[in-house]
Every structure is written in C-alpha cells, then in structure tokens.
C-alpha positions as CSV (number, residue, x, y, z in Angstrom):
1,M,-15.7,27.7,2.1
2,E,-14.2,25.8,-0.8
3,E,-14.0,27.6,-4.1
4,K,-14.7,25.6,-7.3
5,K,-12.1,26.1,-10.0
6,Q,-13.2,26.5,-13.5
7,P,-11.0,25.1,-16.3
8,S,-9.3,27.6,-18.6
9,K,-10.8,28.4,-21.9
10,E,-7.8,26.8,-23.6
11,A,-8.3,23.6,-21.6
12,V,-12.0,23.4,-22.6
13,R,-11.1,24.0,-26.2
14,H,-8.5,21.3,-26.2
15,W,-10.9,18.8,-24.5
16,L,-13.7,19.7,-27.0
17,Q,-11.3,19.2,-29.9
18,T,-10.2,15.8,-28.7
19,Q,-13.8,14.8,-28.2
20,V,-14.7,15.9,-31.8
21,E,-11.7,14.1,-33.2
22,E,-12.5,10.8,-31.4
23,R,-16.1,10.8,-32.9
24,R,-14.9,11.3,-36.5
25,P,-14.4,8.1,-38.5
26,P,-10.9,7.5,-39.9
27,P,-10.4,8.8,-43.5
28,D,-10.8,6.6,-46.5
29,P,-7.7,4.5,-47.3
30,K,-7.5,6.1,-50.8
31,Q,-7.5,9.5,-49.2
32,I,-4.7,8.4,-46.8
33,R,-2.6,7.1,-49.7
34,R,-3.2,10.3,-51.7
35,E,-2.2,12.5,-48.8
36,L,1.0,10.5,-48.1
37,G,1.9,10.5,-51.8
38,W,1.9,6.7,-52.1
39,D,0.1,6.9,-55.5
40,L,2.9,9.1,-56.9
41,V,5.5,6.6,-55.6
42,K,3.6,3.7,-57.2
43,M,3.3,5.6,-60.5
44,E,7.0,6.4,-60.4
45,R,8.0,2.8,-59.7
46,G,5.8,1.7,-62.6
47,A,7.5,4.1,-65.0
48,T,11.0,3.2,-64.0
49,N,10.4,-0.5,-63.5
50,Y,12.8,-2.4,-65.8
51,R,12.1,-6.0,-66.5
C-alpha cells in the first residue's frame, strides 16, 4: 500500500506565509519612501542645494 506523505510543519508555515503576503496590498508609496529614507535625502538636498 502507498503511504501518503505529509508536508513538514516548516513547509506548511512557509506556504501559509507566502499566501498571506500575496493577499496583502502593497504599502502606500509615502510609507515606502519613508522606510527607504527618501524623504530625508530630499530634505538634505533641499538644504544643501546652492543656486
């Protein structure tokens, strides 16, 4: 008789995590800029911008 193999707990957790991440909408562009520090770079350029 053929035995059915069950996936490991880690494999199930990984699969579930990817499923949850795929359903989540991408973050707001403002949040992305803030997390990458783009706002700080923009402020710094504005302070040192010589015209």
